[in-house]
C-alpha positions in Angstrom: 106.6 113.6 86.0 110.0 112.3 87.1 108.6 109.0 88.4 106.7 108.6 85.1 109.8 109.2 83.1 111.9 106.7 85.2 109.5 103.9 84.2 110.9 104.2 80.7 114.3 105.9 80.8 117.0 105.5 83.5 117.6 108.9 85.2 121.4 108.6 84.6 120.8 108.5 80.8 118.1 111.2 80.9 120.6 113.6 82.4 122.8 113.2 79.3 119.9 113.8 76.9 117.6 116.6 75.9 114.2 115.6 77.1 111.7 117.9 75.4 108.0 118.2 74.8 106.5 117.3 71.4 106.1 121.0 70.7 109.8 121.3 70.1 109.5 119.1 67.1 106.5 121.0 65.7 108.1 124.4 66.2 111.4 123.2 64.7 109.7 121.8 61.7 107.7 125.0 61.2 110.8 127.2 61.4 112.9 124.9 59.2 115.7 124.7 61.8 116.5 123.1 65.2 115.4 125.5 67.9 117.1 125.8 71.3 115.6 123.1 73.7 115.7 124.9 77.0 112.2 126.4 77.0 110.8 123.0 75.8 112.3 121.0 78.7 109.8 118.3 79.6 111.0 118.3 83.2 112.0 121.3 85.3 114.6 119.1 87.1 116.3 118.6 83.7 116.2 122.2 82.3 119.9 122.7 82.4 120.8 119.3 81.0 118.1 119.7 78.2 119.6 123.1 77.2 123.2 121.8 77.2 122.4 118.5 75.3 120.2 120.1 72.6 121.1 118.6 69.2 122.3 120.8 66.4 122.8 120.1 62.6 126.2 118.5 63.2 124.6 116.0 65.6 121.9 115.1 63.0 124.5 114.7 60.2 126.6 112.2 62.3 123.4 110.3 63.1 123.0 109.5 59.4 126.3 107.6 59.0 124.7 104.1 59.6 124.5 101.5 62.4 128.3 100.8 62.6 129.1 104.4 63.4 126.9 104.3 66.5 128.3 101.1 68.1 131.0 102.8 70.1 128.8 105.4 71.6 126.2 102.8 72.4 128.7 100.6 74.2 129.9 103.6 76.2 126.3 104.4 77.2 125.6 100.8 78.2 128.8 100.6 80.2 127.9 103.8 82.1 124.3 102.6 82.6 125.5 99.3 84.1 128.4 100.7 86.2 127.7 104.3 87.2 130.8 106.5 87.5 131.9 107.1 91.1 130.4 110.3 92.5 132.8 113.1 93.2 130.7 114.5 96.1 130.9 111.6 98.5 132.9 113.0 101.4 131.4 113.8 104.8 130.8 117.5 105.0 128.7 119.7 107.3 127.3 121.5 104.2 126.4 118.4 102.2 122.8 118.4 100.9 122.2 114.8 102.1 121.7 114.1 105.8 123.4 110.7 105.3 126.6 112.6 104.3 126.7 114.8 107.5 127.7 114.0 111.0 124.7 114.7 113.3 125.4 114.3 117.0 122.6 114.3 119.6 123.4 117.8 120.7 124.6 120.5 118.3 126.3 123.8 119.1 123.1 125.7 118.4 120.6 123.5 120.2 118.4 126.4 121.4 118.0 127.6 117.8 117.2 124.1 116.5 114.5 123.7 119.2 112.9 126.9 118.1 112.8 125.8 114.5 111.3 122.5 115.6 108.4 124.4 117.0 107.8 125.9 113.6 108.0 122.5 112.0 105.6 121.0 114.5 103.1 123.8 113.9 103.1 123.3 110.1 102.8 119.5 110.6 99.8 119.8 112.9 98.1 122.1 110.4 98.6 119.8 107.5 101.2 122.0 105.8 103.4 119.1 104.9 105.8 120.8 102.4 106.5 123.7 104.8 107.0 121.2 107.7 109.5 119.3 105.5 111.4 122.5 104.8 111.8 123.2 108.5 112.6 119.5 109.1 115.4 119.7 106.5 116.7 122.8 108.2 116.8 121.1 111.5 118.8 118.2 110.0 121.6 120.6 109.2 123.8 120.3 112.3 125.1 123.9 112.3 128.6 122.8 113.3 129.8 126.2 114.5 128.1 128.4 117.1 126.2 131.0 115.1 126.8 134.7 116.0 126.1 138.0 114.5 129.7 137.9 113.1 129.3 134.7 111.1 125.5 134.5 110.3 126.3 135.2 106.7 127.9 131.8 106.5 124.5 130.2 107.4 123.0 131.0 104.0 125.7 128.9 102.4 124.4 125.7 104.2 122.0 123.4 102.5 118.2 123.8 103.0 118.6 127.3 104.5 116.4 129.6 102.3 115.7 133.2 102.8 112.7 132.7 105.1 114.5 130.3 107.4 117.6 132.5 107.3 115.5 135.4 108.5 114.2 133.3 111.4 117.8 132.4 112.4 118.8 136.0 112.2 115.9 137.0 114.5 117.0 134.3 117.0 120.6 135.6 117.0 119.5 139.2 117.5 116.7 138.6 120.1 117.4 135.1 121.6 114.1 133.8 120.4 111.8 133.6 117.3 108.7 135.7 118.0 106.5 133.4 115.9 107.5 130.5 118.2 106.3 132.4 121.3 103.0 133.1 119.6 102.6 129.4 118.6 103.3 128.1 122.1 100.7 130.5 123.5 98.1 129.5 121.0 95.3 127.4 122.5 94.7 125.5 119.2 98.4 124.5 119.0 98.4 123.3 122.6 95.3 121.1 122.0 96.6 119.6 118.8 99.9 118.8 120.4 98.1 117.1 123.3 95.7 115.2 121.0 98.5 113.8 118.9 100.3 112.3 121.9 97.5 109.7 122.0 98.1 106.6 120.0 96.0 106.5 116.9 95.4 110.2 116.7 97.4 111.9 114.0 97.3 115.6 112.9 94.3 115.1 110.6 92.2 113.4 113.3 93.4 116.0 115.9 92.1 118.8 113.7 88.8 117.1 113.2 88.4 116.6 117.0 89.3 120.2 117.6 86.7 121.3 114.9 84.1 119.3 116.8 84.7 121.4 119.9 87.1 119.2 121.9 90.0 121.0 123.6 91.4 119.0 126.5 92.2 115.4 127.5 89.0 115.4 129.6 87.1 116.2 126.5 88.7 113.3 124.7 88.0 110.9 127.6 84.3 111.9 127.4 84.3 111.6 123.7 85.8 108.1 123.7 84.1 107.0 126.9 87.2 106.5 129.0 86.3 106.0 132.7 88.6 105.9 135.8 88.2 102.1 135.8 89.5 101.7 132.2 93.1 101.4 133.3 92.0 98.5 135.6 90.3 96.8 132.7 93.1 97.1 130.2 94.7 93.8 131.1 91.4 91.9 130.9 90.7 90.6 127.4 87.3 89.3 128.2 85.1 92.1 129.6 85.5 95.5 127.9 84.2 95.6 124.3 86.8 98.2 123.4 89.5 95.5 123.8 88.7 94.1 120.4 90.8 91.0 119.4 92.7 91.1 116.1 91.0 88.8 113.6 94.4 87.4 112.6 96.1 86.9 116.0 93.2 86.8 118.5 95.3 89.3 120.7 93.9 92.6 122.0 94.4 95.5 119.6 95.5 98.9 120.8 92.6 101.3 120.1 92.5 105.1 120.5 90.5 104.4 123.7 93.2 102.2 125.2 95.9 104.6 123.9 94.1 107.5 125.7 94.0 105.5 128.9 97.7 104.7 128.7 98.8 108.1 127.5 100.5 109.1 130.7 102.5 105.9 130.8 103.4 106.2 127.1 104.6 109.8 127.8 107.2 108.5 130.2 110.6 108.1 128.5 112.4 104.8 128.8 115.9 104.8 130.4 118.6 102.7 128.7 118.6 100.2 131.6 115.0 99.4 131.1 115.4 99.2 127.3 118.1 96.5 127.9 115.9 94.7 130.5 113.0 94.5 128.0 115.4 93.3 125.3 116.7 90.6 127.6 113.2 89.5 128.6 112.2 89.3 124.9 115.3 87.3 123.9 114.9 84.9 126.8 111.5 84.0 125.6 112.7 83.8 122.0 115.4 81.3 122.9 112.7 79.0 124.3 111.0 78.7 120.9 114.0 79.1 118.5 117.7 78.8 119.1 120.4 80.6 117.0 118.7 84.0 116.7 120.6 87.3 116.8 119.3 90.7 117.7 120.2 94.4 117.7 118.5 97.2 119.7 118.0 99.9 117.1 116.3 103.3 117.2 117.2 106.2 119.5 118.9 103.8 121.9 121.4 102.9 119.3 121.9 106.5 118.4 123.0 107.1 122.0 119.9 108.6 123.6 119.8 108.4 127.4 116.0 107.9 127.2 113.8 106.6 124.4 110.1 107.0 123.5 109.8 103.4 122.3 112.0 100.4 121.7 113.0 98.8 118.3 114.5 95.3 118.2 115.7 93.8 115.0 115.9 90.0 115.0 117.3 87.5 112.6 119.0 84.1 112.6 122.7 83.4 112.3 122.4 80.6 109.8 122.7 82.1 106.4 121.4 79.0 104.6 118.3 78.1 106.6 117.9 81.3 108.6 115.2 82.7 106.3 113.0 79.7 107.0 113.9 79.8 110.7 112.5 83.3 111.1 109.5 83.0 108.8 106.4 83.1 111.0 108.5 83.5 114.1 107.2 87.1 114.7 103.6 85.9 115.4 104.8 83.0 117.4 106.9 85.1 119.7 104.3 87.7 120.2 101.7 85.1 121.1 104.2 83.6 123.7 104.9 87.1 125.1 101.2 87.7 125.4 100.6 84.3 127.2 103.4 85.3 129.6 101.7 88.6 130.4 104.5 90.6 128.8 102.7 91.9 125.7 99.3 93.4 126.5 98.2 94.7 123.1 99.2 94.5 119.4 99.1 97.6 117.3 100.2 95.9 114.1 101.4 92.5 113.0 102.6 91.7 109.5 104.1 88.7 107.8 106.8 88.4 105.2 106.2 89.4 101.6 108.4 88.8 98.6 110.8 91.7 98.1 109.3 93.9 95.4 111.7 96.3 93.8 108.9 98.2 92.2 107.2 99.1 95.5 107.2 102.8 96.2 105.7 102.8 99.7 108.0 102.8 102.7 106.2 100.0 104.5 108.7 97.3 103.7 108.6 93.5 103.4 109.9 92.5 106.8 107.9 90.7 109.5 106.9 93.3 112.2 104.9 93.5 115.4 104.2 96.8 117.0 103.2 96.0 120.5 102.6 97.3 124.0 105.0 95.6 126.5 105.1 95.6 130.3 107.7 94.1 132.5 106.5 92.1 135.4 106.3 93.9 138.7 109.2 93.5 141.1 109.3 94.1 144.8 109.3 97.8 145.3 109.3 98.5 141.5 106.1 98.9 139.4 106.7 99.0 135.7 104.5 100.8 133.1 103.4 100.0 129.6 106.0 100.6 126.9 105.7 100.6 123.1 107.9 97.8 121.6 108.5 97.2 117.9 109.8 93.7 116.9 111.3 93.5 113.4 112.2 90.1 111.9 114.5 90.0 108.9 116.0 87.1 106.9 119.8 86.8 107.5 120.6 88.3 104.0 118.9 91.6 104.8 119.6 91.7 108.5 122.1 94.5 108.2 119.9 96.6 105.9 117.1 96.3 108.5 119.5 97.4 111.3 120.5 100.4 109.2 116.9 101.2 108.3 115.7 101.1 111.8 118.7 103.0 113.4 118.9 106.4 111.8 116.6 109.3 112.6 113.7 110.1 110.2 115.5 112.6 108.1 118.7 110.5 108.0 116.7 107.6 106.6 114.7 109.8 104.2 118.0 111.1 102.7 119.5 107.6 102.6 116.6 106.5 100.4 117.0 109.7 98.3 120.8 109.2 97.9 120.3 105.6 96.8 117.7 106.6 94.2 119.1 109.8 92.8 122.9 109.2 93.1 123.3 105.4 92.9 120.3 104.3 90.8 119.4 101.9 93.6 116.4 101.4 95.9 117.1 101.2 99.6 114.8 100.4 102.4 115.2 98.4 105.6 114.2 95.2 103.7 117.0 95.4 101.1 119.1 97.2 98.5 118.0 96.8 94.8 119.5 98.1 91.6 116.7 99.9 89.9 117.3 99.1 86.2 117.5 95.3 86.6 116.2 94.6 90.1 119.5 93.0 91.2 119.4 92.4 95.0 122.4 93.1 97.2 123.0 91.2 100.5 125.6 93.1 102.7 127.3 91.0 105.3 127.8 93.9 107.7 126.5 97.3 108.6 129.7 98.8 107.1 129.0 97.0 103.8 125.6 98.6 103.5 127.4 102.0 103.4 130.0 100.7 101.0 127.4 99.4 98.6 125.8 102.8 98.5 129.3 104.5 98.1 128.8 106.3 101.4 131.4 107.0 104.0 130.8 105.2 107.3 128.8 107.2 109.9 128.6 105.8 113.4 125.1 105.3 114.7 125.6 108.0 117.4 126.1 110.5 114.5 122.8 109.7 112.7 120.6 112.1 114.7 119.5 114.3 111.8 116.3 115.3 113.7 115.7 116.9 117.1 
């Protein structure tokens, strides 16, 4: 309902009006008087505003005075619509409802508790209970800035996203040192199988549940199901022989299938130390320089948030020339990936997209940057054998480089709330491909990462404090 309303009325205006169902008019006409609006609120989110802004007889009398009498109020409304008043709740606080307004370090004072809640979240996610999983994920994003004890547990209920059910789980943890449901989940054979299955590239919770329902329980079962043999690993680098190494119709490069992902699962499960992240970045940029000079890059993701080890690598790339940089990077993604493949550095491509025009009306989170999700392997050195790594290359035009960096740096919940803040509090749309004012599609082009925060009226948060997930 809210999305449908926003197609016609700006949310900032709607909050100052009484948005009622047509039944309010019928019942008011039948009774001969204006009835209270509260129970006729068209949107539950606007119940309080609808009740407070309900018109009375004096309101109707003033509306009959003619066009001149409404000019002043119309001007005020237009001014507010164009330039939203500064938000009062814009300070960094541990109890702020938005994750992008809270400091979230890698390790919080109640890490053991957070890890237990993460088990509950993972279980709900694997079972397809998305709303419950999101509730636990939001609870995890609250950094719990003080060590929770039996003496101060009452303060926890005052934190955002901590409802009665989650509060009871926290209380159980404080009293017993663990949450009994977590112990049951970890010992559950179904949970163990679903967790294992979803570590394989291409297998999400839904596919994992279907595989389990088909009788599969172990990695060995998966290997039989997908016909993975001991020689599969030896064949992975060969693009000609195995039929499962299907070439992409657009790039001609080998695509990463579930079968290949299963064969590489042990390598993908090995976390990447910071030194190797930097070595891979240097290798990519060295090849990039050979085909295009003047490019700039930033390693984003968990590396930029300060993690000692990462699950994959995200590199955001652009060009330093603000005037011609857009043309310089257009098509560069595919060109670089092809060169890396020819050099034996990229072995498979999971996804490759090209630029699209920025569309302020898009609601999906798959933005309009050029991206290549690849499998990368450093060349062997004497005494050191490297393994396959997941590498994401993101190409952005210079004017949206810093929004791309911000969009690919924060943890999942931090980025989710960043989008939510922009939409609900700033009447803007934010994703990693740009910032847009919603009512007139005006584009903003920040010249630094700090300016991204300033445009959204957010206080600066260092990348190492954007870890709003486990």
